[in-house]
C-alpha positions in Angstrom: 32.9 -52.6 14.7 29.3 -52.5 14.1 27.8 -51.7 10.6 25.5 -49.1 12.2 28.6 -47.2 13.7 30.3 -47.3 10.3 27.2 -45.8 8.7 27.1 -43.0 11.3 30.8 -42.2 10.7 30.3 -42.3 6.9 27.4 -39.9 7.2 29.4 -37.6 9.4 32.4 -37.6 7.0 30.0 -37.0 4.1 28.4 -34.0 5.9 31.8 -32.5 6.6 32.8 -32.9 3.0 29.6 -31.4 1.6 29.8 -28.6 4.2 33.3 -27.7 3.3 32.5 -27.9 -0.5 29.4 -25.8 0.1 31.4 -23.1 1.9 33.9 -23.0 -0.9 31.1 -22.8 -3.5 29.1 -20.1 -1.6 32.3 -18.0 -1.2 33.4 -18.2 -4.9 33.5 -15.2 -7.2 30.7 -16.6 -9.3 28.5 -17.0 -6.3 29.3 -13.4 -5.2 28.3 -12.1 -8.7 25.0 -14.1 -8.4 24.3 -12.5 -5.0 25.1 -9.0 -6.3 22.8 -9.5 -9.3 20.0 -10.8 -7.0 20.3 -7.8 -4.7 20.4 -5.4 -7.7 17.2 -7.0 -9.0 15.6 -6.6 -5.6 16.5 -2.9 -5.5 15.1 -2.3 -8.9 11.9 -4.1 -7.9 11.7 -1.9 -4.8 12.1 1.3 -6.8 9.3 0.1 -9.2 7.0 -0.6 -6.3 7.8 2.7 -4.6 7.1 4.6 -7.8 3.8 2.8 -8.2 2.8 3.5 -4.6 3.7 7.2 -5.0 1.5 7.4 -8.1 -1.4 5.7 -6.3 -1.0 8.0 -3.3 -1.1 11.1 -5.5 -4.2 9.8 -7.3 -5.9 9.2 -4.0 -5.1 12.7 -2.9 -6.6 14.1 -6.1 -9.7 12.0 -5.6 -10.1 13.2 -2.0 -9.7 16.8 -3.0 -12.3 16.5 -5.7 -14.7 14.7 -3.4 -14.3 17.5 -0.8 -15.0 20.1 -3.5 -18.1 18.3 -4.6 -19.4 18.0 -1.0 -18.7 21.8 -0.4 -20.7 22.6 -3.5 -23.5 20.3 -2.5 -23.7 21.6 1.0 -23.8 25.2 -0.4 -26.7 24.2 -2.7 -28.6 22.5 0.2 -28.0 25.6 2.4 -29.3 27.9 -0.3 -32.3 25.7 -0.8 -33.0 25.7 2.9 -32.7 29.4 3.0 -35.1 29.9 0.1 -37.6 27.5 1.9 -37.2 29.4 5.1 -37.8 32.7 3.3 -40.9 31.3 1.7 -42.2 30.2 5.1 -41.5 33.6 6.6 -43.3 35.3 3.8 -46.3 32.9 4.2 -46.4 33.6 7.9 -46.3 37.4 7.4 -49.1 37.1 4.8 -51.4 35.0 6.9 -52.1 37.7 9.6 -52.7 40.3 7.0 -55.2 38.1 5.2 -57.2 37.6 8.5 -57.5 41.3 9.3 
């Protein structure tokens, strides 16, 4: 038999051995406890992220509401200023013909 063929057979046997041992290790009680703890940590992290996201969303809604309120006040002030200017123009137009007569 060739040395190359023996090497292939040895690698195959080693792979089967490590695969079998790996399955046993991954299926052990200690490994299951490790998996459970990892999943629990992931769930805690998810809860933390969701809480933070909710707080950010609430703050963004408050900011949006205040910005809309500011814009409403500003547009009301601009409208009042424009009305006052229009009244002044109307008064100046009504005074001009009387001054010419």
